[in-house]
C-alpha positions as CSV (number, residue, x, y, z in Angstrom):
1,M,84.6,100.5,129.1
2,T,86.2,103.1,126.3
3,Q,89.9,104.1,127.0
4,A,91.7,107.0,126.3
5,L,92.7,105.9,122.9
6,T,89.8,104.1,121.9
7,G,88.7,104.5,118.2
8,I,92.6,105.0,117.1
9,R,93.4,102.8,114.7
10,V,97.6,102.1,114.5
11,I,99.3,100.5,112.0
12,D,102.7,98.6,113.9
13,M,105.1,98.1,110.8
14,T,108.2,97.8,113.5
15,H,110.5,95.4,114.7
16,N,113.0,94.7,117.3
17,Q,112.1,97.3,120.5
18,A,111.8,100.8,119.9
19,G,108.9,100.7,117.7
20,P,107.1,97.9,119.1
21,A,107.7,99.4,122.7
22,C,105.9,102.7,121.4
23,A,103.1,100.7,119.6
24,Q,102.2,98.4,123.0
25,I,102.1,101.6,125.1
26,L,99.6,102.9,122.5
27,G,97.6,99.5,123.0
28,F,97.7,99.8,126.5
29,L,96.2,103.3,126.5
30,G,93.4,101.5,124.1
31,A,94.0,102.0,120.5
32,D,93.7,99.3,118.0
33,V,97.1,97.8,116.9
34,I,97.6,96.0,114.2
35,K,101.1,94.9,114.1
36,L,101.6,93.8,110.2
37,E,103.9,91.3,109.7
38,E,105.4,89.3,106.6
39,P,103.6,86.1,106.1
40,K,107.1,84.2,106.4
41,G,108.3,84.8,109.7
42,G,107.2,87.8,110.7
43,D,108.4,90.1,113.5
44,V,112.2,89.2,113.6
45,A,112.0,89.3,117.3
46,R,109.8,86.3,117.2
47,T,112.4,83.9,116.8
48,N,115.7,86.1,118.1
49,M,116.7,84.9,121.6
50,R,114.2,82.4,121.3
51,D,114.3,80.3,124.1
52,R,112.2,77.5,123.1
53,T,111.4,76.1,119.7
54,D,107.6,75.9,120.3
55,S,107.0,79.5,120.9
56,D,108.0,83.3,120.3
57,S,110.9,84.4,121.9
58,L,109.8,86.3,125.4
59,F,111.8,88.9,123.7
60,F,109.0,89.3,121.4
61,L,106.2,88.8,123.9
62,V,107.2,91.4,126.5
63,L,107.2,94.0,123.5
64,N,104.0,92.7,121.7
65,A,100.9,92.5,124.0
66,N,97.4,94.4,123.4
67,K,98.0,93.9,119.4
68,R,96.7,91.8,117.0
69,S,99.0,90.8,113.5
70,L,98.1,91.3,110.3
71,T,100.6,89.4,107.4
72,L,100.6,90.8,104.3
73,N,103.6,90.4,101.4
74,L,104.1,94.1,100.5
75,K,106.3,93.3,97.7
76,T,103.4,91.8,95.6
77,E,101.0,94.0,94.0
78,E,97.9,92.6,96.2
79,G,99.6,93.0,99.2
80,K,100.2,96.6,98.7
81,R,96.6,96.9,97.3
82,L,95.4,95.6,100.7
83,F,97.6,97.6,102.8
84,R,96.4,100.8,101.0
85,E,93.1,99.7,101.7
86,V,93.9,99.1,105.2
87,I,95.9,103.1,105.7
88,E,92.8,104.8,104.0
89,Q,91.5,103.3,107.6
90,S,93.8,104.3,109.6
91,D,95.3,106.9,111.9
92,V,98.8,106.1,112.7
93,L,101.5,103.9,110.8
94,V,104.5,103.5,113.1
95,E,107.6,102.0,111.1
96,N,111.2,101.5,111.7
97,F,112.9,100.3,108.9
98,G,116.1,101.4,107.3
99,P,116.3,104.5,105.4
100,G,114.8,104.5,102.2
101,A,112.9,101.2,102.7
102,L,109.3,102.2,102.5
103,D,110.0,104.8,99.7
104,R,111.1,102.1,97.4
105,L,108.0,100.5,97.7
106,G,106.1,103.4,97.0
107,L,104.8,103.8,100.8
108,G,106.6,106.5,101.7
109,Y,104.9,109.6,103.7
110,K,104.4,112.0,100.5
111,E,102.7,108.6,98.8
112,L,100.4,107.6,102.0
113,S,99.2,111.0,103.0
114,K,98.0,111.4,99.4
115,L,95.5,108.5,100.0
116,N,94.5,109.2,103.9
117,P,95.5,113.2,104.6
118,R,94.7,112.2,108.1
119,L,97.2,109.8,108.9
120,I,100.1,110.5,111.2
121,Y,103.1,108.8,109.8
122,A,105.4,107.6,112.6
123,T,109.5,107.1,111.8
124,I,111.9,105.8,113.9
125,K,115.4,106.3,112.5
126,G,119.2,105.2,114.5
127,F,120.1,109.1,113.0
128,G,117.0,110.3,111.6
129,T,116.1,110.8,108.0
130,Y,118.4,114.2,107.5
131,G,121.7,115.2,109.0
132,P,125.0,113.9,107.7
133,Y,124.3,110.4,109.8
134,S,120.7,110.1,108.3
135,G,122.1,107.2,106.5
136,F,123.8,104.9,109.0
137,K,121.6,102.4,110.8
138,S,122.1,102.3,114.7
139,F,120.9,99.9,117.9
140,E,121.0,100.6,121.2
141,P,124.4,100.8,122.0
142,I,125.3,102.8,119.0
143,A,122.4,105.1,119.9
144,Q,124.3,105.4,123.8
145,A,127.5,106.1,122.3
146,M,126.5,108.4,120.0
147,G,124.1,110.3,122.3
148,G,126.6,110.9,124.9
149,A,125.0,108.3,127.9
150,M,128.2,106.2,127.4
151,S,131.0,108.2,128.0
152,V,129.2,109.7,131.3
153,T,128.4,106.2,132.8
154,G,130.7,104.1,134.7
155,F,133.8,104.1,136.7
156,P,136.4,107.0,136.0
157,E,138.8,103.7,135.7
158,N,136.5,102.0,133.3
159,P,136.0,102.4,129.7
160,P,132.6,104.5,128.8
161,T,129.6,102.2,129.9
162,Y,126.4,100.8,128.2
163,V,123.8,100.3,130.3
164,M,121.1,97.6,130.4
165,P,117.8,99.9,130.5
166,A,117.0,100.3,127.1
167,I,117.3,104.4,126.6
168,G,117.9,104.0,123.2
169,D,115.0,101.7,122.5
170,S,112.6,101.7,124.6
171,G,113.4,105.5,125.0
172,T,112.9,106.1,121.8
173,G,109.8,104.1,121.4
174,M,108.3,106.4,124.5
175,H,109.1,109.9,123.2
176,M,107.9,108.7,119.8
177,A,104.4,107.5,121.8
178,I,104.5,111.4,122.7
179,G,104.7,112.5,119.7
180,I,102.1,110.6,118.4
181,L,99.5,111.9,120.8
182,A,100.7,115.5,119.8
183,A,100.4,115.1,116.4
184,L,96.6,113.5,116.9
185,N,95.6,116.3,118.8
186,Q,96.9,118.6,116.2
187,R,94.4,116.8,114.3
188,H,92.0,116.9,116.2
189,Q,92.0,120.7,115.8
190,T,93.3,120.9,111.9
191,G,91.9,117.9,110.7
192,K,95.3,117.1,108.8
193,G,98.0,114.3,109.7
194,Q,101.6,114.9,109.5
195,H,104.8,113.1,109.3
196,V,106.5,112.6,113.2
197,E,110.1,111.6,113.6
198,V,112.3,110.5,116.3
199,S,115.9,109.3,116.0
200,M,117.4,107.2,118.6
201,Q,120.3,109.7,119.1
202,D,118.0,112.3,119.8
203,A,116.3,110.3,122.3
204,V,119.4,109.6,124.2
205,V,120.7,112.9,124.2
206,N,117.4,114.5,125.7
207,L,117.7,112.0,128.2
208,I,121.1,112.8,129.3
209,R,120.5,116.7,129.5
210,V,121.6,117.1,132.8
211,S,125.3,116.0,131.7
212,L,125.2,118.0,129.0
213,R,124.3,121.5,131.5
214,D,127.1,120.4,133.6
215,H,129.5,120.7,130.7
216,Q,128.9,124.1,130.1
217,R,128.5,124.9,133.8
218,F,132.0,123.3,134.5
219,G,133.8,124.1,130.8
220,A,135.2,120.5,130.0
221,P,133.5,116.9,129.1
222,M,131.7,115.6,132.0
223,Q,133.9,112.2,133.9
224,R,132.2,109.4,134.6
225,Q,131.4,109.3,138.5
226,G,130.7,105.7,139.3
227,N,127.7,105.9,141.6
228,Q,128.2,109.2,142.8
229,L,125.6,111.6,142.9
230,G,126.5,114.6,142.3
231,R,128.4,116.6,145.8
232,N,125.7,115.1,148.1
233,V,127.2,112.9,150.6
234,P,125.9,109.9,151.5
235,G,124.9,110.2,147.7
236,T,126.3,106.9,146.6
237,T,125.7,102.9,147.1
238,Y,126.4,100.6,150.4
239,A,126.9,97.5,150.9
240,C,124.4,95.5,153.0
241,A,124.4,92.0,154.6
242,P,124.9,89.3,153.9
243,G,126.9,90.5,151.1
244,G,126.0,89.3,147.8
245,P,126.6,91.0,144.2
246,N,123.1,92.9,144.8
247,D,122.9,93.4,148.4
248,Y,123.3,97.0,148.1
249,V,121.1,100.6,148.9
250,F,121.5,103.3,147.3
251,I,121.2,106.3,150.2
252,H,120.4,110.1,148.9
253,A,120.1,112.4,151.7
254,Q,120.0,115.8,151.1
255,P,121.5,118.5,153.7
256,Q,118.3,119.1,155.0
257,M,117.8,115.0,155.9
258,W,120.9,115.2,157.8
259,K,119.8,115.1,160.9
260,A,117.2,112.7,160.1
261,L,119.6,110.3,158.5
262,I,122.3,110.1,162.0
263,D,119.0,109.6,164.2
264,V,118.1,106.8,162.2
265,M,121.4,105.2,162.2
266,G,121.7,105.5,165.9
267,Q,124.4,108.1,165.9
268,P,123.4,111.4,167.0
269,E,126.7,112.6,168.0
270,L,127.8,113.2,164.4
271,A,126.4,116.1,164.4
272,D,128.6,117.6,166.8
273,D,131.3,116.4,164.4
274,P,132.8,119.4,162.8
275,R,134.0,117.5,159.5
276,F,130.4,116.3,158.7
277,A,129.1,119.7,160.1
278,T,128.2,121.5,156.6
279,P,127.3,120.1,153.1
280,D,130.7,120.9,151.9
281,G,132.7,119.6,154.8
282,R,130.6,116.0,154.4
283,W,131.7,115.9,150.8
284,E,135.6,116.7,151.6
285,H,135.6,114.0,154.5
286,R,133.5,111.7,152.2
287,V,135.5,108.5,152.3
288,A,135.6,108.4,156.4
289,L,131.7,109.8,156.3
290,N,130.6,106.7,153.7
291,G,132.8,104.2,155.7
292,I,130.7,105.3,158.8
293,V,127.5,104.6,156.6
294,E,128.5,101.4,155.4
295,A,129.7,100.3,158.7
296,W,126.0,100.4,159.4
297,T,124.3,99.5,156.4
298,R,126.3,96.1,156.2
299,Q,124.8,95.1,159.8
300,R,121.1,94.7,158.2
301,N,119.7,93.6,155.3
302,K,119.1,96.3,152.2
303,H,115.1,95.9,152.2
304,E,115.2,96.8,156.2
305,V,117.7,99.6,155.4
306,M,115.5,101.0,152.6
307,R,112.2,100.7,155.0
308,L,114.1,102.3,157.9
309,M,115.7,105.1,155.6
310,G,112.5,105.9,154.2
311,D,110.3,105.6,157.2
312,A,112.6,108.6,158.4
313,G,111.9,110.3,155.0
314,V,115.7,109.8,153.7
315,P,115.4,108.5,150.3
316,C,116.7,105.2,150.1
317,G,116.4,102.0,147.3
318,A,117.3,98.6,147.4
319,T,119.3,97.3,144.3
320,L,116.7,94.6,143.4
321,D,117.8,92.0,141.3
322,T,115.8,91.2,138.3
323,G,113.7,88.2,140.0
324,E,113.5,90.6,143.0
325,V,111.6,93.4,140.5
326,L,109.6,90.2,138.8
327,E,108.3,89.1,142.5
328,D,108.3,92.9,144.3
329,P,104.9,93.4,146.0
330,H,104.6,97.1,145.3
331,L,105.3,96.6,141.4
332,R,102.0,93.9,142.1
333,E,100.2,95.9,143.2
334,R,100.1,98.3,140.7
335,D,99.9,95.9,138.1
336,M,103.5,96.7,136.4
337,I,104.3,92.6,137.0
338,V,101.6,90.8,135.6
339,D,101.3,87.4,134.2
340,V,100.5,86.5,130.6
341,D,98.9,83.2,129.4
342,Y,100.3,82.5,125.9
343,P,98.7,79.4,123.9
344,T,102.5,77.8,123.0
345,R,104.5,78.8,126.3
346,G,101.6,79.0,128.7
347,T,102.0,81.9,131.8
348,Y,105.2,84.3,131.5
349,Q,105.7,87.7,133.4
350,T,105.7,90.9,132.1
351,V,105.5,94.3,132.4
352,G,102.3,96.2,132.6
353,C,101.6,100.0,131.8
354,P,103.2,102.5,133.7
355,V,100.6,105.2,133.0
356,K,97.8,105.0,135.2
357,L,94.5,106.5,134.0
358,S,92.2,106.9,136.6
359,D,89.0,106.8,134.5
360,S,90.4,104.1,131.8
361,P,92.9,101.5,133.4
362,A,95.1,100.1,131.4
363,E,94.5,95.4,130.6
364,V,97.6,94.0,129.3
365,T,95.7,91.4,126.8
366,R,98.3,88.5,125.1
367,P,100.1,89.2,122.2
368,P,99.2,87.8,118.9
369,L,100.4,84.7,116.9
370,L,102.0,85.5,113.4
371,G,98.7,86.4,111.2
372,E,96.4,85.4,113.7
373,H,93.6,88.1,113.0
374,T,94.6,88.5,109.0
375,A,91.1,87.3,108.1
376,E,89.4,89.6,110.8
377,V,91.0,92.5,110.0
378,L,91.2,92.2,106.2
379,A,87.2,91.4,106.3
380,A,86.0,94.5,108.6
381,L,88.7,96.7,106.6
382,C,88.8,95.5,103.0
383,G,86.0,93.4,102.5
384,V,87.7,90.1,102.0
385,S,85.7,86.7,102.9
386,A,87.0,84.1,104.2
387,E,87.5,82.2,101.1
388,E,88.9,84.9,99.4
389,T,91.8,84.8,102.3
390,L,92.1,81.4,101.4
391,K,93.4,82.1,98.3
392,L,95.5,85.2,99.4
393,R,97.2,82.8,101.8
394,A,97.8,80.1,98.6
395,Q,99.6,82.8,96.7
396,G,101.5,83.8,99.5
397,V,100.0,87.6,99.8
398,V,99.0,86.9,103.3
């Protein structure tokens, strides 16, 4: 079955998380993603945080499915020549090197777009290629700090807080995937490629736009609110039985759901309590109301509370821990958690494609071993024979 991006060749020159996440979702959607790596070591994520000496790290594996691996030493003239041949036959290049690194190798956008005017050249940087911070490097926490996310995360009595969901890394990767798809569509109309850029700071800023709106509404920097969602009550986390560290639910009952909430709780008499008769009243008396709600949730486990609320039309989510996410039957049925077999490791669990297309469902294929497809790619795109590949390997080119 052909997929949405069948026929699109992507050269993935990225490492760590933001770029690999972008290229992986393009692979999920059917693109031929060729991960270009240094012959010695490859993507640093293969060994970073490695839990086993006989296998690439899980960090690498969860970000590099649906790809082929080509090794080339771009510090050699022969490596650069082969790379240029590959680029001439490709649609997209994704890179997240330090500022100016590819330009110094003579492989920047200006040079490569002359070789292939249809090329989409996608650049991910911490702060972009222009602006006062453009020379600075970044990692996830720096992007969250500089994008404003940390200032609005956590409880008011505690310092600005870093969130574990990788909004700066994987969030940037998803923004870049959107940019690449837009550029491919424009190329379909014009026949011309272009340079697409997403910075990690920009991506985080885009994701906290509601907090920026509230700053303008109230005329002051937004304060950390903990788990309270706006002025809505109930609108926070509530402890459940048996009282473990993740035995909580988040309930968000909008005003029109007030009656459904108290009916589920078996306390319809709360409708006659003047303290809770209006949304403003429930906010003013939120300590008392939250106590009533939590007294009810503490008598039930989080899954029961979620089912009862969900069946009544009240938004409620159990705080699943990472093990529960990996085993969640809903996610399993939707192929969001899948099992993959990797040659040196065996079976591990990873995340599938979050974009569901009715005519071309995504299939997760295992990540590549370092250089696994070098001979295959060079033969197909550069006419290099198996014997020549062996010579190139001996010379340190591949």
